[in-house]
Every structure is written in C-alpha cells, then in structure tokens.
N, C-alpha and C positions, 0 to 999 in steps of 0.2 A: 342646513339644521332645522330640525323639529319644530315648528309653531307650538308657542306659549298661550294657553289660555286659561285665565281666568274667570270662574263661573261664582257671581254673587247672587244668593239666594237665600232667603232665612229658612225655607224648606227644605229638609233632606231630601225629600222625596222628588221635588223641583229639579234640585243638584243631582241628583241620581238619572233622570229621567235625561236632562239636558247631556250630561253626561256621554249619557248611551246612543244619542243619534250624531255624535260623532266619529265620522266613519273613523274606523281602525286602520286604515291606511294611510292617513293622515301621521300617524305617530306621533301625535300632539300629546303636548305635558301639559298637564292639565291640574289646576287648583282648586282648592274652594272657599271662599268666604261667606262670612253666615252672613252680613249685614256690611253696610256702606261703609262704616270704620274701618271693619275688619279686611275689607277691601282696599280703603286708599292706606293701609298698613301695606299689604303685601306688596302694592304696586309700588309703595316709597320704598321697600328693600330689595324689590328683582324687578326686571323687565318683562312684563308681556306685550305680546303682539297683540291680542283681544281680551276684553272685558264683554263678557254676556252677562249682563246686569236686568236684575228684578227693580220694579220697582217699587212696591209695596213693600215695607221691611221695618220692622224697629232699630231702634239706634239710631240709623241714618238711613234715610229713605234712599232711591234711587236718582230722584231729581236733585237733593245734597250730596250724592256722592258726583254727579255731573259737574256740579259749581265746585265741589272743591278740589276734583281733577283741573279743573279751567285754572283756580285761585293757585293751585302748587305747581301749575304746569309739566303733569305729567304725561307722559308720551305714551297714547297705548291708545287703540281706535273700541269706542263702544258701537255694541250691539243691545239694543235692550229687549228685553225678552218679559212680558208683560201679560195677563190678564186683562189691565187698563187700557182698553182698546179704543177709550173717546179720542175724535178727532184732537180735541183741546190739547190732551196728554201728548199724542204723537208730535203734535206741533211744538210742543215745549220741548219736549227730548230734543228735539230736531236743533231747536233754538239754542239747546243746551250741549250742544256737539257732538250728538249721539248721531254715527253714522247710518244706520237703520233701524228699523222695529219692527219684531216679530212677536205675533202673538200665540198665547201659549194655548193647548199644548203644542210643543213643536215637532214638527215630522223631520227627516233626513232632508227629503228634497226641498223643503222651503229654508230650510237651514243652509244647505251647499248653495242654493243659487242665492239666497243673501249676500253672502259671503263674496262669493265671485262678482256679485252686483256692485261691492265695495272695494275689489281687488284683490280678494284675499283667498286664494287657492291652492292649498297646503296640503297637494298630494305626497306622501312621504309615506317609505317600507320602515317603519320603525314599532317601536312596541308600546302600547300604553304606558305610562308612569303606575306607577304601583299604587298609587293616592287613589286614580281614577278608576282600581278594578277592586278597590276593595268593598268587600261586603258594605250593604248599610241596613242595620234592624230597624226596619219599622214597624210601626203597630198601625190599627187603625185608624187612631184620632189622626196618626199625620197623614194617611190617603186622603181622608175626608177634606181635612186641612187646604191640602193642595189641589182637591176638589171644588171647592170653598172658594179658591181665592179665585179660578175659571171663571165659574160662575158668577161671583159680585162684579169681575171686571163687563160682562156678558149684562148684568145689569145697571150699572154704574152707566153703560154706552147708550145704553135704553133712554135710562134718564136723562142723560145730557143732550141726547136730539130732538130728546120731545121736549124739552124746556129749554133747550139753546142754550145751557151751561155746562161750566166744568164743577164735576162731582167727585170730592175727596173717596179716594179709594180706599175704604177702612181694610184694619186689620182682623180677619174674621175671626171667633171663638166656636170651636166646637166641643158639646160635652154629651154626655148621655147621664137624661134627669132623671130625678122622679117628678113626679108630680108637686110634690112639696118645693121642690128644688126649682123648678121652674116656675111659681109663681114669685118666690123671691127674687129671679132673674127678671121677669117682667117689674118688678116695682125697682132694681137696682137702673135697670133701663129707660126708663122711664124718670121725668123732672116729678117737681111735685104740682106744678101746672098740670091742669084741665088737659084731656086730650079726645080726638078721636080715634076709635080703632075700625078695624075690616079683618074679617078673618074668609081664609079662602082655602076649600078644598082641593085634595089632587090624587092622582090615581095614574099606576100605569106597570103591568105586565108583574103583578103581585107587589107593588110597591106603594105605599099608600101613606097621608099625612096631612097635614093642614099648617098653613103659612097662616099670621098674626104681621099685622102695618099696622103702626102708631106713628100718630101724628099731633105734637104738642097744638093747643088751640094758638098759640104766639105763631109758630111753622106753616099753620092750614092760613093765617092771616096774611103770611109773609110771602108766600108762595100763588097767593091770588093778587097780591101784586105783583109779582114778577109778570105773572101773564095779564097785567092790565086788565086786570076787571073791576068793576066798581065797584064801591064800596059799598055794597046794599043788606047787609047782614042776611041774605038770604042762602039759609042752611040746605037748599036744596043744590045749590051750584057748590058749596062745600061737599057735599056728599059725592056730586059730581067728580071733583078735582080729586076727590079721597080715591074713588072706584077707580079711575083712569092711573094715581100713582099705583096701588096695588096691583093693577093689571099687568103693568109697566114691569115692575119688579119682581114681583112672584113668577111671570110667566119667562121673563128673561133667564132668570136666575135656574127655574128646573130647565127649561131649554141648555144652559151651559152642563147641568149634570147631565141630563138626557145623552148632550153628545159624547158625552166623556162614558158613560157608563150604557151606551145605545139603549137608551129607552125612550118611548114617546111619553110622554106627559100629557095630561088631559086636566084641567082646571075646571071645579064648577064656579058658580059667579059669586063675586065677593058679595060677603053678608056683614053687614052692620052692623059691630059691636054696640055703640052708641055713639054720639056727638056729645062733646064737651062733658065729659065724663072723666071722674075721678082714675086712678092707675088701682084703686081698691075694687071698681066696679068690672075693670079689664079683668083681673085677678080673676073675681068670683063667677064669670063669663067662660072662664076656660076653666072651670072643674068639671071632675068628671068625664074628662072628653077624651083622656090618654091615662095609664098607668106608666109606662114609662116611654122615655123617647131620647132619640138622638136630635140635638138642638143645634141648628145654625144661627146665631146671632150676629146680625152685620148693622152698622150703625153709618148710612149715608149724609153729609152735610155736602151741602151747595158753596161752592166758593164765591166768597165774601157777600156770604149771606147769613142769620144766625138759623136758617132752615137745616130741621136734624130729622130726618126718619127713619124709625126702628123697625126691622123685619126680624123676627124668629119663625124660622120655617123648622117645622120640627117632621120627623121622621119616625112610624110608630116601630117599637122595637120588635115586634115580630116582622117587618118589611127588611130587616137589616142584612139577615144571611141573603135575602137576594141580592142585594146590593151589591153586599161585599163582592159575592160570585160575579157579577158585573163589573166591579174594578178590579178583580184580582191580577188581570194582566199588567196593572201597576208595579207588578212587584215580582212579574219574571224579569228573569236576569240571562236569557239569549240574547 
C-alpha cells in the first residue's frame, strides 16, 4: 500500500515545492492542508503515515498543531519543514513530538535521508495522486512570500544566536508600493512612541534596494537590559546595539534571498536615520528615495519580552524583472 502524506503549509508555492521533491517511485498519496486546523481536520478524518508541517502559519501554527496532535492522540509521524531554523525552535518541536526537522528550501536527497533516519523508506511503483499533480496557479507575490519565509528564518536564527533568545517567526507581508503607500505602512508598523531607525543600502547583480530597521525606545531599553548593559543613558552604546541588530537582520535576510536567487548581495554600512525620533521624522527621511518598490515587511518579537523590531526591506521596481528571472525556476513543473 502506498504511503499517505499530508503537507501542511499556508504557502501554495511551498506545498507545490515539497510535493515535487517527493520521489514519484514512492507512489505517495499526497494531500494538502493550508494551516494547522485544516491539518487536524484531515488527520481526524483520515489516516496519514506522515505529516510534513510548516511552523509559521495563520489560524494555527506548527507548534499549536503538534500540541493538538498530542491532545487528540492522532497517530502520524511528523517532520517539521520550516524556514525557522533557530536551535530553540528545533528543540521545541522535538519536545512536542516531531520526529525530525528539515530547513527550507528542501531538496530530494535531504528529504529521503531524513525520512530514512526515522524509519520511513516508502519505495512504491504507483502513481501520484491527482491532487499532487494538479497545476497550481502562482503569482509573483506567492513566490516572493515563500522566498521571504525562508529569508525570515535565516534572520531570526542569526538574531536568536547572537542574543541567545527565542525569536518568534512572523508572517511576512509582501507588497508593491508607491512611496505614499510606503509612508502609510511605516506609520502602521510603528507605535506612537519615539524610536531609533537605521537605513542600509544593498545591491547585487543589478538588484538594488534599501532596508529600514526600526526599534522603539522601550525596545532599545529592554534589549540593553537583556544584554546586561549598564543603564548609563549612553546614546553611543544604544547606537552600537542598533547597528548590530541592523547588520544581523539585513545581512541574514539578504543571504536567505540570495541563496534562493543565486545572487550575492553587498550591503553598505548602516546609516542612522535618528535616535529617539518620531515616526513622522522617519517617514520624512524616506521621501524621494524611490518611486515604486517591492517591500518585505517583517516584525520580529523576542520571547518573554516586549522587544519588537520592525524591518522593511525594499527592492526598487526596476530590479524586479531581474529578480523574477532569478526565481523563475520556482515555477518549473519539470
């Protein structure tokens, strides 16, 4: 009898990619779930040998799904497939019963070796289910959202390792903006309190843009306490911390995009937009930078604290055709 696999991910692109790396010789029966509650309903309605589970999803995330599987005593082996590669994330899913962890994007060799290591070796000579072979219509935004998911995981992992914390993986938002819309987005991202902001340019193989990293004053204060820095009111110490956070987040995020697009990005040095300034001052500093941009909006939260760091990574409109071509392989159906 063919192995039955449930793939749970909120991204249509991620579901398609994962289904494609499952060898056709397995003759697997493959079904899809769009979030945790969808997966739970399918697991209760039918028996699945394997659940391939994403962590960062709306409705019910991967952690909640694992908890519900335990509460409801559902019989399936779970392998987490996620861009959130923080050590503490991997430890947490293991404690919740996941058999293994695979980082996105997944290749066939890694999937096979991982499943073999947990006792699954489903060589079968049957056909794919019709659902797995069904073509999925994807738009540019679907591709960029999944690329962002992987990049977010790289950045969260770098931040987590640097400060020895657990960083909650946010759901990304990707949109094509006019500058006026970008300024509204900045106001929405930021709280009413004053903040400090850093701008960092980047480029690589004809792809260029800027990244903004914003930390509220309370977040800076809490981050200094987390690092056991003395409360001296030293703005130079705050600036050093802000530059470190920007370099970590922007560098890791760009590396995550670059790995998928096969582009090596180069970052300029961070430029201070201001310390202890209002969001209106930040908005003013962005005027005239671009006319139209593709923006990745990400808000990172550190577990057990009120620390929140907002990052807005913007790619200029003229660069998008180049990046589209670099990522075109994600739509290949071969």
